[in-house]
C-alpha positions as CSV (number, residue, x, y, z in Angstrom):
1,M,-12.6,8.3,19.2
2,S,-12.2,4.5,18.7
3,I,-11.4,2.7,15.5
4,Y,-13.3,-0.5,14.5
5,F,-12.1,-3.0,11.9
6,F,-13.6,-6.1,10.4
7,N,-11.2,-8.8,11.5
8,T,-11.0,-11.5,8.9
9,M,-9.9,-14.0,11.5
10,G,-13.3,-14.0,13.4
11,R,-15.4,-12.4,10.6
12,V,-16.5,-9.8,13.1
13,R,-16.2,-6.0,13.6
14,E,-13.9,-5.4,16.5
15,E,-12.5,-2.3,18.3
16,F,-8.9,-1.8,17.6
17,K,-6.8,-2.2,20.7
18,P,-3.1,-2.2,19.9
19,L,-0.5,-4.2,21.9
20,N,1.1,-0.9,22.9
21,P,-1.2,2.1,23.6
22,G,-0.7,4.8,21.0
23,E,1.3,2.6,18.6
24,A,0.2,0.5,15.6
25,K,2.4,-2.1,14.1
26,L,1.4,-3.0,10.6
27,Y,2.6,-5.5,8.0
28,T,1.4,-5.0,4.5
29,C,2.0,-7.5,1.7
30,G,4.1,-5.7,-1.0
31,P,4.9,-6.5,-4.6
32,T,6.5,-9.5,-6.2
33,V,9.0,-7.6,-8.3
34,Y,8.8,-9.7,-11.5
35,N,6.9,-7.1,-13.6
36,F,5.3,-3.6,-13.3
37,A,2.6,-3.6,-10.7
38,H,-0.9,-3.4,-12.2
39,I,-4.0,-1.5,-11.0
40,G,-5.3,-4.6,-9.2
41,N,-2.1,-4.5,-7.1
42,F,-2.5,-0.8,-6.5
43,R,-6.1,-1.3,-5.3
44,A,-4.5,-3.2,-2.3
45,Y,-1.7,-0.7,-1.8
46,I,-4.1,2.2,-1.8
47,F,-6.3,0.4,0.8
48,E,-3.2,-0.1,2.9
49,D,-2.3,3.5,2.5
50,L,-5.8,4.5,3.6
51,L,-5.4,2.3,6.7
52,R,-2.0,3.8,7.5
53,R,-3.2,7.3,7.0
54,T,-6.3,6.7,9.2
55,L,-4.2,5.3,12.0
56,K,-2.0,8.4,11.9
57,Y,-5.1,10.6,11.7
58,F,-6.2,9.0,15.0
59,N,-2.8,9.9,16.4
60,Y,-1.2,6.4,16.4
61,K,2.5,6.1,15.9
62,V,2.6,3.8,12.9
63,T,5.4,1.3,12.1
64,Q,4.6,-0.2,8.7
65,V,6.6,-2.9,7.1
66,M,6.0,-3.7,3.4
67,N,7.9,-6.6,2.0
68,L,9.5,-6.8,-1.5
69,T,9.4,-10.4,-2.8
70,D,12.5,-10.5,-5.0
71,V,13.0,-14.3,-4.9
72,D,10.2,-16.8,-5.7
73,D,9.1,-19.0,-8.5
74,K,8.1,-16.0,-10.8
75,T,11.1,-13.9,-10.3
76,I,13.5,-16.8,-11.0
77,R,11.5,-18.0,-14.0
78,D,11.4,-14.5,-15.6
79,S,14.9,-13.5,-14.8
80,R,16.2,-16.7,-16.4
81,A,14.0,-16.1,-19.5
82,A,15.5,-12.6,-19.7
83,K,19.0,-14.1,-19.3
84,I,20.0,-11.6,-16.6
85,S,20.8,-12.0,-12.9
86,L,18.0,-12.1,-10.4
87,N,19.3,-8.9,-8.7
88,D,19.5,-7.0,-12.0
89,F,16.1,-8.2,-13.1
90,T,14.3,-7.3,-9.9
91,A,16.1,-3.9,-9.5
92,K,14.2,-2.5,-12.5
93,Y,10.8,-3.4,-11.0
94,K,11.7,-2.3,-7.5
95,Q,12.6,1.2,-8.9
96,S,9.3,1.3,-10.9
97,F,7.3,0.3,-7.9
98,F,8.7,3.2,-5.8
99,E,8.1,5.6,-8.7
100,D,4.5,4.4,-8.9
101,L,4.0,4.9,-5.1
102,K,5.0,8.6,-5.6
103,T,2.6,8.9,-8.6
104,L,-0.3,7.8,-6.4
105,N,0.9,9.8,-3.4
106,I,1.1,6.7,-1.2
107,D,2.7,7.5,2.2
108,P,6.1,5.6,2.5
109,A,6.3,2.7,4.9
110,E,9.0,2.7,7.6
111,V,10.7,-0.4,6.3
112,Y,10.7,-2.1,2.8
113,P,12.6,-5.3,3.5
114,A,13.7,-7.3,0.4
115,A,13.6,-11.1,0.8
116,T,17.1,-11.6,-0.6
117,D,18.5,-9.4,2.3
118,H,17.0,-11.7,5.0
119,I,17.9,-15.2,3.9
120,Q,19.7,-15.9,7.2
121,E,16.7,-15.0,9.2
122,M,14.6,-17.4,7.1
123,I,17.1,-20.2,7.6
124,A,17.1,-19.6,11.4
125,L,13.3,-19.8,11.4
126,V,13.2,-23.0,9.4
127,Q,15.7,-24.5,11.8
128,T,13.5,-23.6,14.7
129,L,10.6,-25.3,13.1
130,I,12.7,-28.5,12.5
131,D,14.0,-28.4,16.1
132,K,10.4,-28.2,17.4
133,G,9.2,-31.0,15.3
134,F,7.0,-29.0,12.9
135,A,9.1,-29.4,9.8
136,Y,11.1,-32.1,8.1
137,Q,13.6,-32.6,5.2
138,A,12.0,-34.8,2.5
139,E,13.7,-37.2,0.0
140,D,13.9,-34.3,-2.5
141,K,16.1,-32.4,0.0
142,S,13.5,-29.6,0.5
143,V,12.2,-28.8,3.9
144,Y,8.4,-28.9,4.5
145,F,6.0,-27.8,7.2
146,T,3.9,-30.6,8.6
147,I,0.4,-29.2,8.8
148,A,-0.8,-32.2,10.7
149,K,1.2,-30.9,13.7
150,F,-0.8,-27.6,13.7
151,P,-4.4,-28.5,14.4
152,Q,-5.6,-25.0,13.9
153,Y,-4.5,-24.9,10.2
154,G,-7.2,-23.4,8.1
155,K,-8.6,-21.1,10.8
156,L,-8.2,-17.9,8.7
157,A,-9.4,-19.1,5.4
158,R,-12.0,-21.5,6.9
159,I,-10.5,-24.6,5.2
160,D,-12.5,-27.8,5.2
161,M,-9.6,-30.1,6.1
162,E,-11.6,-33.3,5.8
163,N,-12.4,-32.7,2.1
164,Q,-8.9,-31.6,0.9
165,R,-7.5,-33.1,-2.2
166,A,-5.0,-35.9,-1.6
167,G,-1.3,-35.1,-1.7
168,A,1.6,-35.3,0.8
169,R,3.3,-32.1,0.0
170,I,3.4,-29.0,-2.2
171,K,6.6,-27.3,-3.4
172,T,5.2,-24.5,-5.5
173,D,4.5,-21.1,-3.9
174,E,0.8,-20.9,-4.9
175,Y,-1.8,-23.6,-5.0
176,A,-5.5,-24.2,-4.9
177,K,-7.6,-24.1,-1.7
178,D,-8.5,-27.8,-2.0
179,S,-4.8,-28.8,-2.3
180,V,-4.0,-28.4,1.4
181,A,-0.8,-30.3,2.1
182,D,2.6,-29.9,3.7
183,F,4.2,-26.8,2.1
184,A,7.8,-25.9,1.3
185,L,9.8,-23.8,3.8
186,W,13.1,-24.3,2.0
187,K,13.3,-25.5,-1.6
188,A,16.3,-27.6,-2.6
189,W,18.1,-26.3,-5.6
190,D,17.3,-27.8,-9.0
191,E,18.2,-26.9,-12.6
192,N,15.2,-24.5,-12.9
193,D,16.8,-22.2,-10.3
194,G,19.9,-21.5,-12.4
195,D,22.4,-19.6,-10.2
196,V,19.8,-18.6,-7.6
197,C,20.7,-20.4,-4.4
198,W,22.1,-20.0,-0.9
199,D,23.9,-22.4,1.4
200,S,21.9,-23.8,4.3
201,P,22.1,-26.7,6.8
202,W,20.0,-28.8,4.3
203,G,22.1,-28.0,1.2
204,K,21.9,-25.4,-1.5
205,G,18.5,-23.9,-2.1
206,R,16.2,-21.0,-1.5
207,P,13.3,-20.0,0.8
208,G,9.7,-20.7,0.1
209,W,7.5,-17.6,-0.4
210,H,5.5,-18.0,2.8
211,I,8.6,-18.2,5.2
212,E,9.8,-14.9,3.8
213,C,7.0,-12.8,5.4
214,S,7.1,-14.6,8.7
215,A,10.9,-14.0,9.1
216,M,10.8,-10.4,8.1
217,S,7.7,-9.4,10.1
218,M,9.2,-11.1,13.2
219,K,12.4,-9.2,12.7
220,Y,10.9,-5.7,12.4
221,L,7.6,-6.0,14.4
222,G,8.1,-8.8,16.9
223,K,6.6,-12.3,17.4
224,T,3.1,-10.8,17.8
225,F,2.0,-7.6,16.1
226,D,-1.2,-5.6,15.6
227,I,-2.4,-5.7,11.9
228,H,-1.6,-7.8,8.8
229,T,-3.2,-6.9,5.5
230,G,-3.4,-8.0,1.9
231,G,-5.8,-8.9,-0.9
232,I,-8.2,-11.7,-0.3
233,D,-6.2,-13.8,-2.8
234,N,-3.4,-13.8,-0.2
235,M,-5.6,-15.3,2.5
236,F,-4.9,-18.8,1.2
237,P,-2.3,-20.2,1.0
238,H,0.0,-17.4,1.9
239,H,-1.5,-15.9,5.1
240,E,-2.7,-19.3,6.3
241,D,0.8,-20.7,6.0
242,E,2.3,-17.6,7.6
243,I,0.1,-18.2,10.7
244,A,0.9,-21.9,10.9
245,Q,4.7,-21.5,10.7
246,S,4.9,-18.4,12.9
247,E,2.7,-19.6,15.7
248,S,4.4,-23.0,15.7
249,A,7.8,-21.5,15.9
250,N,7.0,-18.8,18.5
251,G,4.3,-20.5,20.6
252,C,2.1,-17.4,20.6
253,R,-0.5,-15.6,18.4
254,Y,1.0,-14.2,15.2
255,V,-1.3,-11.3,14.4
256,N,-4.3,-9.7,16.3
257,Y,-6.2,-8.1,13.3
258,W,-6.3,-9.4,9.8
259,L,-7.7,-7.0,7.1
260,H,-8.2,-8.1,3.5
261,C,-9.4,-6.1,0.5
262,D,-11.5,-7.5,-2.3
263,H,-10.5,-7.7,-6.0
264,L,-10.5,-5.0,-8.6
265,I,-12.4,-5.8,-11.7
266,V,-12.5,-3.9,-15.0
267,N,-15.9,-3.0,-16.6
268,G,-17.4,-5.8,-14.6
269,E,-15.0,-8.5,-15.7
270,K,-11.9,-10.0,-14.2
271,M,-8.7,-8.2,-15.4
272,S,-6.7,-10.3,-17.8
273,K,-4.3,-9.7,-20.7
274,S,-6.4,-12.0,-22.9
275,L,-9.4,-9.7,-22.5
276,G,-7.3,-6.6,-23.2
277,N,-8.3,-5.0,-19.9
278,F,-5.0,-5.4,-18.1
279,F,-3.5,-2.1,-17.1
280,T,-0.4,-1.0,-15.3
281,L,-0.2,2.5,-13.8
282,R,2.1,3.5,-16.6
283,D,-0.5,2.4,-19.2
284,L,-3.0,4.7,-17.6
285,E,-0.6,7.6,-17.4
286,K,0.0,7.2,-21.2
287,K,-3.7,7.6,-21.7
288,G,-3.5,10.9,-20.0
289,Y,-4.7,10.2,-16.5
290,A,-3.0,11.8,-13.5
291,G,-2.0,10.1,-10.3
292,A,-4.5,12.1,-8.3
293,E,-7.4,11.0,-10.6
294,L,-6.3,7.3,-10.4
295,R,-5.9,7.6,-6.6
296,W,-9.5,9.0,-6.3
297,V,-10.8,6.0,-8.4
298,L,-8.9,3.4,-6.4
299,L,-10.1,4.9,-3.1
300,G,-13.7,5.2,-4.2
301,T,-15.1,1.8,-3.0
302,H,-15.0,0.3,0.5
303,Y,-12.0,-2.0,0.7
304,R,-14.1,-5.1,1.4
305,K,-16.2,-4.7,-1.8
306,K,-15.1,-5.3,-5.4
307,L,-13.9,-2.2,-7.1
308,N,-15.1,-1.8,-10.6
309,F,-12.5,0.1,-12.6
310,S,-13.6,1.9,-15.8
311,F,-12.5,4.8,-17.9
312,D,-15.8,6.5,-17.1
313,A,-14.8,6.4,-13.5
314,C,-11.5,8.1,-14.4
315,E,-13.3,10.8,-16.3
316,Q,-15.7,11.3,-13.3
317,A,-12.7,11.6,-11.0
318,R,-11.2,14.2,-13.3
319,T,-14.4,16.2,-13.2
320,V,-14.7,15.9,-9.4
321,L,-11.2,17.0,-8.7
322,K,-11.6,19.9,-11.2
323,K,-14.6,21.1,-9.2
324,F,-12.6,20.9,-5.9
325,N,-9.9,22.9,-7.6
326,E,-12.4,25.5,-8.7
327,L,-13.6,25.9,-5.1
328,F,-10.0,26.4,-3.9
329,L,-9.5,29.1,-6.5
330,R,-12.8,30.8,-5.3
331,L,-11.7,30.6,-1.7
332,K,-8.6,32.7,-2.6
333,E,-10.8,35.5,-3.9
334,V,-13.7,35.7,-1.4
335,N,-14.5,39.1,0.1
336,G,-17.8,38.5,1.8
337,S,-18.6,39.2,5.4
338,G,-20.2,37.5,8.4
339,G,-21.0,33.8,9.0
340,D,-17.6,32.9,10.4
341,E,-19.0,31.1,13.4
342,D,-21.6,29.3,11.2
343,I,-18.9,28.0,8.9
344,K,-16.6,27.0,11.8
345,T,-19.5,25.0,13.3
346,F,-20.3,23.4,9.9
347,A,-16.7,22.5,9.2
348,A,-16.3,21.0,12.7
349,K,-19.3,18.8,12.1
350,C,-17.9,17.7,8.8
351,R,-14.6,16.8,10.5
352,S,-16.5,14.8,13.2
353,D,-18.5,12.9,10.5
354,F,-15.3,12.3,8.5
355,A,-13.5,10.9,11.5
356,A,-16.4,8.7,12.6
357,A,-16.6,7.3,9.1
358,L,-12.9,6.4,9.0
359,G,-13.2,4.9,12.4
360,D,-16.0,2.6,11.2
361,D,-13.8,0.1,9.3
362,L,-12.5,2.7,6.9
363,N,-15.9,3.7,5.5
364,I,-14.5,5.9,2.7
365,A,-17.9,6.6,1.1
366,E,-19.2,8.2,4.3
367,A,-16.0,10.1,4.7
368,A,-16.3,11.4,1.2
369,A,-19.9,12.5,1.9
370,A,-18.5,14.8,4.6
371,V,-16.0,16.3,2.2
372,F,-18.7,16.9,-0.4
373,A,-21.0,18.5,2.2
374,L,-18.3,21.1,3.1
375,Q,-17.7,21.7,-0.6
376,H,-21.4,22.4,-1.2
377,E,-21.8,24.7,1.8
378,A,-18.7,26.7,1.0
379,N,-19.9,27.3,-2.6
380,R,-23.3,28.2,-1.3
381,L,-21.9,30.8,1.1
382,I,-19.6,32.3,-1.6
383,D,-22.6,32.6,-4.0
384,L,-24.5,34.5,-1.3
385,G,-21.5,36.7,-0.5
386,K,-21.6,35.4,3.0
387,L,-18.1,33.9,3.3
388,S,-15.4,36.1,4.7
389,P,-11.6,35.7,4.1
390,A,-11.4,34.2,7.7
391,G,-14.3,31.8,6.8
392,A,-12.5,30.9,3.6
393,E,-9.4,30.0,5.6
394,T,-11.5,27.8,7.9
395,V,-12.7,25.9,4.9
396,R,-9.2,25.6,3.5
397,A,-7.9,24.3,6.8
398,Q,-10.5,21.6,6.9
399,F,-9.7,20.5,3.4
400,R,-6.0,20.3,4.4
401,D,-7.2,18.0,7.2
402,F,-9.3,15.9,4.8
403,D,-6.2,15.7,2.5
404,K,-4.3,13.8,5.3
405,I,-6.4,10.9,4.1
406,F,-7.4,11.6,0.5
407,A,-4.0,13.1,-0.6
408,V,-5.5,14.6,-3.8
409,F,-6.5,18.1,-3.0
410,N,-4.4,21.0,-4.3
411,V,-5.7,23.4,-1.5
412,D,-3.1,26.1,-1.6
413,N,-1.8,25.8,-5.1
414,A,-5.0,25.6,-7.1
415,G,-4.7,26.8,-10.6
416,E,-1.0,26.3,-10.7
417,A,0.5,24.1,-13.4
418,E,1.2,20.5,-12.6
419,V,5.0,20.0,-12.3
420,P,6.4,17.2,-14.5
421,A,8.3,14.5,-12.7
422,E,11.6,15.3,-14.5
423,I,11.3,18.9,-13.3
424,M,10.7,17.9,-9.7
425,A,13.7,15.6,-10.0
426,L,15.9,18.5,-11.0
427,A,14.5,20.7,-8.3
428,D,15.2,18.0,-5.7
429,A,18.7,17.5,-7.0
430,R,19.2,21.3,-6.6
431,L,18.0,21.1,-3.0
432,Q,20.4,18.2,-2.2
433,A,23.3,20.2,-3.7
434,R,22.4,23.2,-1.5
435,K,22.4,20.9,1.6
436,S,25.8,19.6,0.6
437,K,27.0,23.3,0.1
438,D,27.7,22.5,-3.6
439,F,26.5,25.9,-4.6
440,A,28.0,25.8,-8.1
441,K,26.0,22.7,-8.9
442,S,22.9,24.2,-7.2
443,D,23.2,27.3,-9.4
444,A,23.7,25.3,-12.5
445,L,20.6,23.2,-11.8
446,R,18.6,26.4,-11.1
447,D,19.7,27.8,-14.5
448,Q,18.8,24.5,-16.2
449,L,15.3,24.7,-14.6
450,K,14.9,28.3,-15.8
451,S,15.9,27.4,-19.3
452,L,13.1,24.7,-19.2
453,G,10.6,27.4,-18.1
454,W,10.4,26.7,-14.4
455,V,11.4,28.7,-11.3
456,V,12.3,27.1,-8.0
457,E,11.7,29.0,-4.7
458,D,13.2,27.9,-1.4
459,A,10.6,27.4,1.3
460,P,10.6,26.1,4.9
461,G,11.3,22.4,4.8
462,G,11.8,22.2,1.0
463,F,11.0,24.2,-2.1
464,R,8.2,25.3,-4.5
465,V,8.3,24.9,-8.2
466,K,6.4,27.3,-10.5
467,K,6.1,28.0,-14.2
468,A,8.4,30.9,-15.1
């Protein structure tokens, strides 16, 4: 079965045809680690997780690169305000980001390159652009890209070049759509940068935000790759500038498919601290919402539509997941007879509908409809006493299949207590101790878990944690 995506570049729905059959190379815009990621950010990361999981569901070998922007205007500004080093400042937010990914059950990318670890690649790319006549060093010692040398500039964001605001060049990372002008590739050091700088052929300085993604994607995915994603706010200037500098340096197309998700709003309004509707994942956890509930909400709207977040939606997600959990409990206890072929046929149709929906530009609403259809049919058959244990296993197997995408269903452990993160950390440390043959430490951690009211059981490929 084919997959179709809405390609932002042409504003058309296209069949996905990767450069290498059976492989999908994917670059997803990651966080700027100057603060805790908020739910608007996670709307994009959940969309990118849906895309990744769908590609894997269709049996593609996925190579995903998600960057960590740990040097830019914001990280430098805030680390200086906090009076700590850039590395120490961003380390806290990198760690919290990965913790949040686990909370939302987001499938890990293959590579998480940090910008500060790839400065030399960025310097080499800037030098290539200078050598080819696409960039120049200005009187302020910064290096800028000459957009006049790239006639296709604006093709992604559909920029009206003739009506741009006057201005020779722009040094800041983010700017308005009507401020099209030469943009900074390498920013010469000034007093606002403090001790953040690297040596380069053009003097001390640091990379511009846009050159970071071009250099890192090129290193890990090649000069041309399959898919690049992000929020629609990344389309300009960030992605437009990536295209210009990458295609100018390499003389070939940068990306074949561009996918952009729309904004998250809160109760119909733009999220902002001044309105009191600005939430990090941690804020919502403190209000008692679990990662699975928040994931369900963030998945609930097609990625190209605005997602309206509300606490009512969180409560509805809690109710929906509770009803699924109740079904999984019922499936453990069924003792009916007959109807096995009927449920196999029905489950197969649900799987076919589910896959077709995902292949239609990640149509999550239609995919969810197939899930609800199987839930309804399974409950109906149980009520009639017409679902056998074998039929129940058919239903469970299909929900495990659905969960490759949704990643919220507790199919086999329904009714069991949710394991706190600190307990899972102790259990994981015990497993690592066992692997290292440090049995004394392993036993001590087991006893500590027991004293806290939890039992850990070894299982193929890992472990299970249960209430004592």
